[in-house]
C-alpha positions as CSV (number, residue, x, y, z in Angstrom):
1,M,-69.4,133.5,24.3
2,T,-67.0,133.4,20.8
3,F,-64.8,130.1,21.3
4,D,-62.9,127.8,19.0
5,Q,-62.3,124.0,19.3
6,T,-60.6,123.1,23.0
7,I,-57.5,120.7,23.1
8,S,-57.4,117.2,24.2
9,D,-57.7,116.3,27.9
10,E,-55.6,113.0,27.5
11,G,-52.8,112.8,29.9
12,R,-54.1,115.7,32.0
13,S,-54.1,114.7,35.9
14,I,-56.1,118.0,36.0
15,K,-58.4,120.5,34.0
16,I,-57.1,124.1,34.4
17,D,-58.3,127.0,32.4
18,A,-56.9,130.3,32.3
19,L,-59.0,133.5,32.6
20,L,-58.1,137.4,31.8
21,L,-60.2,140.6,32.1
22,N,-59.6,142.9,29.5
23,W,-60.5,146.7,29.6
24,H,-59.2,148.8,26.8
25,D,-55.7,147.0,26.7
26,E,-55.8,144.8,23.9
27,E,-52.1,144.7,23.4
28,R,-51.3,143.9,26.9
29,T,-54.1,141.1,26.9
30,T,-52.6,139.9,24.0
31,E,-49.3,139.3,25.3
32,A,-51.0,137.4,28.3
33,I,-52.9,135.4,26.0
34,N,-49.8,134.2,24.4
35,R,-48.1,133.6,27.9
36,L,-50.7,131.5,29.0
37,L,-50.7,129.3,25.8
38,D,-47.4,128.6,26.3
39,E,-48.3,126.9,29.7
40,E,-48.8,123.0,29.0
41,L,-51.4,122.8,32.1
42,V,-53.4,125.4,30.6
43,R,-56.4,124.0,28.9
44,N,-57.8,126.8,27.6
45,V,-57.7,130.6,28.0
46,I,-60.8,132.6,28.5
47,V,-60.7,136.3,28.3
48,V,-63.5,138.4,29.3
49,D,-63.8,141.7,27.4
50,N,-65.6,144.7,29.2
51,E,-66.9,147.5,27.5
52,S,-65.6,145.7,24.6
53,S,-64.5,147.4,21.2
54,G,-64.2,144.3,19.1
55,R,-60.6,144.4,18.6
56,L,-59.8,141.1,20.6
57,R,-61.8,139.2,18.1
58,P,-58.7,138.1,15.8
59,Q,-57.1,136.5,19.0
60,V,-60.1,133.9,19.0
61,R,-58.3,130.4,17.9
62,P,-57.9,126.8,19.2
63,R,-57.7,127.4,23.1
64,V,-58.6,130.9,22.8
65,G,-62.6,132.2,24.2
66,L,-63.6,135.7,24.0
67,I,-66.6,137.0,26.3
68,E,-67.7,140.2,25.1
69,Q,-69.4,142.8,27.4
70,A,-70.8,145.8,26.1
71,E,-70.6,147.5,29.3
72,N,-67.5,148.0,31.8
73,R,-69.1,145.8,34.5
74,G,-66.2,145.9,37.1
75,F,-63.4,143.3,38.0
76,A,-66.4,141.1,39.7
77,G,-68.8,141.6,36.7
78,G,-66.1,140.7,34.3
79,I,-64.2,137.8,35.8
80,N,-67.7,136.2,37.0
81,P,-68.9,135.3,33.5
82,G,-65.7,133.6,32.5
83,L,-65.6,131.4,36.1
84,R,-69.4,130.5,34.7
85,S,-68.4,129.4,31.4
86,S,-65.1,127.6,32.9
87,L,-67.7,125.9,35.2
88,E,-70.1,124.6,32.1
89,R,-67.2,123.0,30.2
90,G,-66.3,120.8,33.6
91,V,-62.8,121.8,34.8
92,D,-61.2,121.3,38.0
93,A,-59.8,125.2,38.7
94,V,-59.4,128.3,36.7
95,L,-56.5,130.3,37.1
96,V,-57.2,134.0,37.2
97,I,-54.7,136.1,36.4
98,N,-54.5,140.1,35.7
99,T,-52.9,140.7,32.2
100,D,-50.5,143.1,33.9
101,A,-49.1,139.5,35.7
102,Y,-47.1,136.8,35.0
103,L,-46.1,133.4,36.4
104,L,-42.4,132.6,36.5
105,P,-41.2,129.3,35.3
106,G,-42.4,126.3,37.2
107,A,-45.3,128.7,39.4
108,L,-48.2,126.7,37.9
109,E,-46.9,123.1,38.2
110,R,-46.0,124.2,41.5
111,L,-49.9,125.4,42.4
112,R,-51.4,122.2,40.3
113,D,-49.1,120.0,42.7
114,A,-50.1,121.8,45.8
115,F,-54.0,121.3,44.1
116,E,-53.8,117.6,43.8
117,V,-51.8,116.9,47.1
118,T,-54.7,118.5,49.1
119,R,-57.7,117.1,46.9
120,S,-56.1,113.7,47.3
121,D,-55.3,114.2,51.5
122,G,-59.2,115.5,51.5
123,V,-58.3,118.7,52.6
124,P,-61.0,121.3,52.0
125,V,-59.0,124.2,50.3
126,G,-60.9,127.3,48.7
127,L,-58.1,129.0,47.0
128,I,-54.6,128.4,46.1
129,A,-52.4,131.6,45.5
130,P,-48.6,132.1,44.4
131,R,-46.0,134.5,46.3
132,V,-46.7,137.6,44.0
133,M,-43.9,140.2,43.9
134,N,-43.4,143.6,42.4
135,T,-41.2,143.8,39.3
136,D,-38.4,145.2,41.8
137,G,-38.3,141.6,43.2
138,S,-39.9,142.8,46.5
139,P,-43.0,140.9,47.8
140,Q,-46.1,142.3,47.3
141,S,-48.5,140.1,48.5
142,T,-48.0,136.5,50.5
143,G,-51.4,136.3,51.8
144,G,-53.5,139.0,53.8
145,S,-55.4,140.1,56.8
146,F,-58.1,142.3,57.4
147,N,-58.3,144.1,60.5
148,P,-62.1,144.7,61.4
149,W,-61.4,147.8,64.0
150,F,-59.6,149.5,61.7
151,A,-61.2,148.1,58.1
152,S,-57.6,147.9,57.0
153,T,-55.5,145.2,55.3
154,D,-52.2,143.9,55.5
155,D,-51.1,142.0,52.2
156,L,-48.0,140.9,53.5
157,S,-50.0,139.3,56.8
158,S,-47.1,137.5,59.4
159,R,-50.6,135.9,61.2
160,A,-53.3,133.9,60.0
161,I,-54.4,134.8,56.2
162,D,-57.7,135.9,55.3
163,Y,-57.8,136.3,51.9
164,L,-55.8,135.9,48.8
165,T,-55.0,138.7,45.9
166,W,-56.9,137.7,43.2
167,A,-53.9,139.1,40.8
168,C,-53.3,135.8,40.5
169,V,-54.9,132.9,42.1
170,L,-56.2,129.3,41.3
171,V,-59.9,128.5,42.1
172,P,-61.0,125.2,42.7
173,S,-64.0,124.4,41.0
174,T,-65.6,123.0,44.2
175,S,-64.8,126.4,45.8
176,L,-67.3,128.0,43.3
177,E,-70.0,125.2,43.6
178,R,-69.7,125.7,47.3
179,I,-69.0,129.8,48.0
180,G,-70.3,131.1,45.0
181,L,-69.1,133.3,42.4
182,L,-67.6,137.0,43.3
183,D,-70.0,139.7,44.8
184,E,-70.6,142.1,42.0
185,S,-71.5,144.6,44.4
186,F,-67.8,146.0,44.7
187,F,-67.3,146.6,41.1
188,M,-63.7,146.2,41.7
189,Y,-61.7,146.3,44.8
190,W,-62.2,144.6,47.8
191,E,-64.1,141.7,46.3
192,D,-60.9,139.4,47.0
193,V,-61.1,140.5,51.0
194,D,-64.8,139.5,50.8
195,Y,-64.2,136.2,48.9
196,G,-61.4,135.1,51.5
197,L,-63.7,135.8,54.2
198,R,-66.5,133.9,52.8
199,V,-64.2,131.1,52.2
200,L,-62.9,130.9,55.6
201,D,-66.7,131.1,56.7
202,G,-67.9,128.4,54.4
203,G,-65.1,126.0,56.2
204,L,-62.6,125.9,53.5
205,H,-58.8,127.2,53.6
206,L,-56.6,129.4,52.1
207,L,-53.1,128.0,50.8
208,T,-50.1,130.1,49.4
209,V,-47.4,128.2,48.0
210,P,-44.4,130.1,48.5
211,D,-42.0,128.3,45.8
212,A,-44.7,129.6,43.1
213,I,-43.8,133.1,42.1
214,A,-46.2,135.4,39.9
215,V,-45.0,138.7,39.3
216,H,-47.5,141.7,39.4
217,E,-47.1,145.6,37.7
218,K,-49.5,146.8,40.4
219,S,-49.3,150.4,39.1
220,V,-50.3,149.1,35.6
221,S,-53.9,148.0,37.2
222,H,-54.8,151.7,38.2
223,S,-52.9,153.8,36.1
224,K,-56.3,154.4,33.7
225,A,-58.9,155.0,36.2
226,G,-57.5,158.3,37.8
227,G,-59.4,160.1,40.6
228,V,-62.4,157.2,40.3
229,I,-60.3,155.0,42.1
230,D,-61.0,156.5,45.3
231,R,-64.8,156.2,44.4
232,Y,-64.5,152.3,43.7
233,S,-62.4,151.5,46.6
234,A,-65.2,153.8,49.2
235,R,-67.5,151.7,47.3
236,G,-66.0,148.2,48.0
237,L,-64.8,148.9,51.6
238,T,-68.5,150.2,52.6
239,V,-69.9,147.2,51.0
240,L,-67.7,144.8,52.6
241,C,-68.4,146.4,56.1
242,L,-71.9,146.6,55.7
243,K,-71.6,142.9,54.6
244,R,-69.5,141.9,57.9
245,R,-71.2,144.0,60.0
246,G,-70.2,144.4,63.7
247,P,-66.3,146.4,64.4
248,A,-65.8,146.7,60.5
249,L,-69.3,148.4,60.5
250,W,-69.4,150.7,63.3
251,F,-66.1,151.2,64.1
252,G,-63.3,150.3,61.2
253,L,-65.7,151.9,58.2
254,P,-66.1,155.4,60.1
255,F,-62.6,155.4,61.1
256,R,-61.4,154.5,57.6
257,V,-63.8,157.2,56.0
258,A,-62.7,159.7,58.1
259,G,-59.2,159.2,57.6
260,R,-59.1,159.4,53.9
261,L,-61.6,162.8,53.9
262,L,-59.2,164.4,56.0
263,I,-56.4,163.2,53.8
264,R,-57.8,164.7,51.2
265,L,-59.0,167.9,52.5
266,V,-55.3,168.4,54.0
267,T,-53.8,167.9,50.8
268,R,-56.4,170.1,49.0
269,R,-57.8,167.2,46.9
270,S,-61.5,167.0,46.2
271,P,-63.5,164.7,49.0
272,H,-65.8,164.0,46.6
273,F,-65.0,160.8,45.1
274,V,-64.8,159.2,48.5
275,A,-68.2,160.6,49.9
276,Q,-69.9,159.4,46.6
277,G,-68.4,156.0,47.0
278,V,-69.7,155.5,50.4
279,F,-73.1,156.2,48.9
280,D,-72.7,153.9,46.2
281,G,-71.6,151.4,48.3
282,V,-74.9,151.9,50.7
283,R,-77.1,151.6,47.5
284,A,-75.2,148.5,46.1
285,H,-75.6,146.6,49.5
286,R,-79.1,147.6,49.6
287,Q,-79.6,146.4,46.1
288,A,-77.9,143.2,46.7
289,K,-80.2,142.9,49.6
290,D,-83.5,143.6,48.1
291,H,-82.4,140.9,45.2
292,R,-82.0,138.4,48.2
293,R,-85.2,139.2,49.6
294,A,-87.0,138.8,46.0
295,V,-85.1,135.4,45.7
296,N,-85.5,134.1,48.9
297,G,-89.3,134.7,49.7
298,G,-89.2,137.9,51.5
299,S,-86.0,137.4,53.6
300,A,-83.4,140.0,53.6
301,H,-80.8,137.6,54.5
302,D,-79.1,135.0,52.3
303,L,-80.8,131.7,52.9
304,T,-77.6,130.0,51.4
305,P,-74.9,132.3,53.0
306,S,-72.0,130.2,51.4
307,R,-73.3,131.3,48.0
308,E,-73.6,135.2,47.0
309,I,-74.0,134.9,43.2
310,P,-75.2,138.0,41.8
């Protein structure tokens, strides 16, 4: 990683790094870097550049680090190197935020306050998130729930929260040490649902801070991917349901995939990407099991289920 000097931690109650993931959008990423450097609570800004062209190198300066990856390793495979880098430097938490998202004034301070209160009170919190809004002021995510019977999600859940969107989330280092990193079997989509469920499985809580607000231009994240969105989403859904098993695998996944295929046939769109995504998900899940079998001495099950670090 290319990295310039860090700033002093003197006077900081907790050490927070900010983490950005770039994929061929240097202009927007540069804007995001500059916004985060204006946040007094941000210790350093780490940028992971997927399928790097080298055009972000001029942005390396004090408090800005750059990790270049030759390939596009997706969301999880891009975020994980940045998380590892921050952990190695001993931060207390990492603010993961999309380049097409930004925090309103005071939001990070409120997230920090929530983190400090829960830590001092001994509350085991795995993730802390702001209220995420669309650019028109409508709510985008206030904490989501996952219905395994239909393999569906609700980003504006009115019941118990199962996951928090990683468009903007504060990740305590203790969570990464206890739960692990994102599962790179997903590539992109559904890894946030998986991680939230893993946090709950690990005995930690998911916390939202309603008076901390982030704005996310959701469509920007999708605009360049085209038809492969169907493929990546189907892959992630398949991996998630294979991991969760039970009704998610035997009822939710067939129901959801059949619905997606039917819609594409009715609208005369190719179902190829959905079908390919399912096959990709099965293959990725099998490869992850083979990896665990090799690591765990013959067992296909993760002998440390709270940790799934690819």
